[in-house]
C-alpha positions as CSV (number, residue, x, y, z in Angstrom):
1,M,-50.7,33.8,58.7
2,E,-51.6,30.2,58.0
3,T,-54.9,29.6,56.1
4,V,-57.1,26.7,57.0
5,A,-58.8,24.9,54.2
6,V,-62.6,24.5,54.8
7,E,-64.3,21.6,53.2
8,N,-67.2,22.6,51.0
9,P,-70.4,21.2,52.5
10,Y,-72.3,21.6,49.3
11,G,-69.8,20.1,46.8
12,L,-70.1,16.9,44.7
13,A,-68.8,14.6,47.4
14,A,-71.1,16.0,50.0
15,A,-74.1,15.8,47.6
16,L,-73.4,12.1,46.9
17,E,-72.9,11.4,50.6
18,Q,-76.1,13.1,51.6
19,G,-78.1,11.8,48.6
20,G,-77.5,8.2,49.6
21,I,-77.7,5.1,47.4
22,I,-80.0,6.8,44.8
23,A,-77.7,9.7,44.1
24,Q,-74.7,7.5,44.1
25,S,-76.4,5.1,41.7
26,V,-77.4,7.8,39.3
27,F,-73.9,9.3,39.4
28,G,-72.3,5.9,38.7
29,I,-74.6,5.2,35.8
30,L,-73.8,8.6,34.2
31,V,-70.1,8.1,34.7
32,F,-70.3,4.8,33.0
33,M,-72.2,6.3,30.1
34,S,-69.7,9.1,29.8
35,L,-66.7,6.7,29.7
36,A,-68.3,4.4,27.3
37,T,-69.3,7.3,25.0
38,W,-65.8,8.7,24.8
39,F,-64.4,5.2,24.3
40,I,-66.7,4.6,21.3
41,I,-66.1,8.0,19.8
42,I,-62.3,7.7,20.0
43,T,-62.2,4.0,18.8
44,K,-64.6,4.6,15.9
45,Y,-62.7,7.7,14.8
46,I,-59.5,5.7,14.7
47,D,-61.2,3.0,12.6
48,Q,-62.7,5.4,10.2
49,R,-59.5,7.4,9.8
50,K,-57.7,4.1,9.0
51,V,-60.2,3.2,6.3
52,L,-60.1,6.6,4.7
53,T,-56.3,6.8,4.8
54,E,-56.1,3.3,3.1
55,A,-58.7,4.4,0.5
56,K,-56.3,7.1,-0.6
57,E,-53.5,4.6,-1.1
58,L,-55.4,2.1,-3.1
59,E,-54.4,3.5,-6.5
60,K,-50.7,3.0,-5.7
61,K,-50.8,0.1,-3.4
62,F,-53.5,-2.1,-4.9
63,W,-54.4,-1.2,-8.5
64,T,-50.8,-1.2,-9.6
65,A,-50.6,-5.0,-8.9
66,P,-50.7,-7.5,-11.8
67,D,-53.8,-9.3,-10.4
68,L,-56.3,-9.0,-7.6
69,K,-54.7,-11.7,-5.4
70,T,-51.3,-10.0,-5.5
71,G,-52.9,-6.6,-4.8
72,A,-54.8,-8.0,-1.8
73,A,-51.6,-9.3,-0.3
74,K,-50.2,-5.7,-0.3
75,L,-53.1,-4.6,1.9
76,E,-53.1,-4.9,5.7
77,K,-54.3,-8.2,7.1
78,N,-57.4,-6.7,8.8
79,S,-58.2,-4.2,6.1
80,P,-61.8,-4.1,5.0
81,F,-60.7,-3.6,1.4
82,R,-58.7,-6.8,1.6
83,Q,-61.7,-8.6,3.0
84,I,-63.8,-7.5,0.0
85,V,-61.2,-8.7,-2.5
86,E,-60.7,-12.1,-0.7
87,D,-64.4,-12.7,-0.4
88,G,-64.8,-11.9,-4.1
89,L,-61.9,-14.2,-5.2
90,R,-63.3,-17.0,-2.9
91,A,-66.7,-16.7,-4.5
92,A,-65.2,-16.7,-8.0
93,D,-63.1,-19.8,-7.3
94,H,-65.9,-21.8,-5.7
95,H,-68.7,-21.2,-8.1
96,E,-69.6,-24.9,-8.3
97,G,-71.8,-27.5,-6.8
98,R,-75.5,-28.2,-6.7
99,L,-76.4,-25.0,-4.8
100,T,-74.7,-22.7,-7.3
101,D,-75.1,-24.4,-10.7
102,K,-78.3,-22.6,-11.3
103,I,-76.7,-19.2,-10.5
104,D,-74.4,-17.6,-13.0
105,E,-71.0,-16.5,-11.9
106,H,-71.8,-12.8,-12.3
107,E,-74.7,-13.0,-9.9
108,W,-72.8,-15.3,-7.5
109,V,-69.9,-12.9,-7.2
110,T,-72.2,-9.9,-6.8
111,M,-74.0,-11.7,-3.9
112,A,-70.7,-12.5,-2.2
113,L,-69.4,-8.9,-2.5
114,N,-72.7,-7.4,-1.3
115,R,-72.7,-9.7,1.7
116,S,-69.1,-8.9,2.5
117,N,-69.7,-5.1,2.2
118,A,-72.8,-5.4,4.4
119,G,-70.8,-7.2,7.1
120,I,-68.2,-4.4,7.0
121,A,-70.8,-1.7,7.2
122,G,-72.4,-3.5,10.2
123,K,-69.1,-3.4,12.0
124,L,-68.7,0.3,11.3
125,Q,-72.2,1.0,12.7
126,S,-71.6,-1.0,15.9
127,G,-71.6,1.2,18.9
128,L,-73.5,4.1,17.3
129,S,-76.8,2.9,18.6
130,F,-75.3,3.1,22.1
131,L,-74.4,6.7,21.6
132,A,-77.9,7.4,20.4
133,S,-79.4,5.7,23.5
134,V,-77.1,7.7,25.8
135,G,-77.9,11.0,24.1
136,S,-81.6,10.3,24.5
137,T,-81.7,8.8,28.0
138,S,-79.0,10.5,30.1
139,P,-80.9,13.7,30.5
140,F,-83.8,11.8,32.0
141,I,-81.5,9.8,34.3
142,G,-80.1,13.1,35.5
143,L,-83.6,14.4,35.8
144,F,-84.4,11.4,38.1
145,G,-81.6,12.5,40.4
146,T,-83.0,16.1,40.2
147,V,-86.5,14.9,41.3
148,V,-85.0,13.0,44.2
149,G,-83.0,16.0,45.3
150,I,-86.0,18.3,45.1
151,Y,-88.0,15.7,47.1
152,R,-85.4,15.7,49.8
153,A,-85.4,19.5,49.9
154,L,-89.2,19.5,50.5
155,I,-88.8,16.9,53.3
156,S,-86.2,19.1,54.9
157,I,-88.5,22.1,54.7
158,G,-91.4,20.1,56.2
159,L,-89.3,18.8,59.1
160,A,-87.8,22.2,59.9
161,G,-91.1,24.0,59.5
162,Q,-89.5,26.8,57.5
163,A,-87.6,27.2,54.2
164,S,-84.2,28.2,55.6
165,I,-81.3,28.2,53.2
166,D,-79.2,25.8,55.3
167,K,-81.9,23.2,55.1
168,V,-82.5,23.2,51.4
169,A,-79.1,24.2,50.0
170,G,-77.8,20.6,50.1
171,P,-80.7,18.8,48.4
172,V,-81.2,21.6,45.9
173,G,-77.5,21.6,45.1
174,E,-77.6,17.8,44.6
175,A,-80.6,18.2,42.2
176,L,-78.7,20.8,40.1
177,I,-75.6,18.7,40.0
178,M,-77.5,15.7,38.7
179,T,-79.1,17.9,36.0
180,A,-75.7,19.2,34.9
181,L,-74.2,15.7,34.8
182,G,-77.1,14.4,32.7
183,L,-76.5,17.2,30.1
184,A,-72.8,16.8,30.3
185,V,-73.1,13.2,29.3
186,A,-75.9,13.7,26.6
187,V,-74.3,16.5,24.6
188,P,-71.0,14.7,23.6
189,A,-73.0,11.6,22.9
190,V,-75.4,13.4,20.5
191,L,-72.6,15.4,18.8
192,G,-70.4,12.3,18.5
193,Y,-73.2,10.3,17.0
194,N,-74.0,12.8,14.3
195,W,-70.3,13.3,13.5
196,L,-69.5,9.6,13.3
197,V,-72.6,8.9,11.1
198,R,-71.5,11.6,8.7
199,R,-68.0,10.2,8.5
200,N,-69.5,6.7,8.1
201,K,-71.2,7.9,4.9
202,D,-67.9,8.8,3.4
203,V,-66.4,5.5,4.5
204,T,-69.3,3.5,3.0
205,E,-69.0,5.4,-0.3
206,K,-65.4,4.5,-0.5
207,L,-66.2,0.9,0.2
208,N,-69.0,0.8,-2.4
209,N,-66.9,2.3,-5.1
210,F,-64.1,-0.2,-4.4
211,M,-66.5,-3.1,-4.4
212,S,-67.8,-2.0,-7.8
213,D,-64.3,-1.9,-9.2
214,V,-63.4,-5.3,-7.8
215,H,-66.6,-6.7,-9.2
216,G,-65.8,-5.4,-12.6
217,A,-62.3,-6.8,-12.4
218,L,-63.6,-10.2,-11.4
219,V,-66.2,-10.4,-14.0
220,S,-64.6,-8.7,-17.0
221,G,-61.0,-9.1,-16.1
222,A,-60.3,-5.4,-15.9
223,R,-61.2,-2.5,-13.7
224,V,-64.2,-0.5,-14.9
225,A,-63.1,3.1,-15.5
226,P,-65.2,5.6,-13.6
227,A,-67.7,7.6,-15.6
228,V,-66.6,11.1,-16.4
229,A,-69.3,13.7,-16.9
230,T,-69.0,15.5,-20.2
231,V,-70.5,18.8,-21.1
232,A,-72.3,19.0,-24.4
233,P,-71.0,21.8,-26.7
234,V,-73.2,24.8,-26.9
235,A,-74.4,25.4,-30.4
236,P,-73.4,28.8,-31.7
237,K,-76.1,31.4,-31.9
238,P,-77.1,32.4,-35.4
239,V,-75.9,35.8,-36.4
240,V,-78.7,38.1,-37.4
241,K,-77.8,40.7,-40.0
């Protein structure tokens, strides 16, 4: 016996067709937000993982070089660590002229490294504000579609003179679909934002530590060894006889 497929009159396609330009516009906006959200999450994760992986290789790849310039050449061309080194070297080599003769080299290099590090941090933060905006606004955009669907359901009831299920099922289904879409877009955006911000803190810490080491190498000619916490010996208790 051959089965005949019956088209669902209350599905997503039917809801968009019945909802008209408003439902279609809300759906299009939410789809765009969702695609942009996942694009930002994936690309930022790749960028962060690249920086964290390179940070683990600095001891063998960079600090084993005879000088900073040679070590920078061993790093990737678009590496943020290489950018910090090159900006520091450029500042140390060009500490001259009327604008810099009143600033000592130590302060001049520090300003250049801080400016370079701030620029890198700004690039890492790009896109995160969009995720925050999506997480806070997409539920309300979906709610707008919900309100329109409920309004259409009330109009259908008023025209029919009675609240029959066949008159309100379409508009109410449209309203619920828009609510679900708004939440489906908001939840990944909020979770992705918090996750990326937490990972950005780790990346920023790695960059700040590297910047401090490069600053010490530029100013003193050697890398400043990290401080090691020492525990003071406990004095022996007097023996009471």
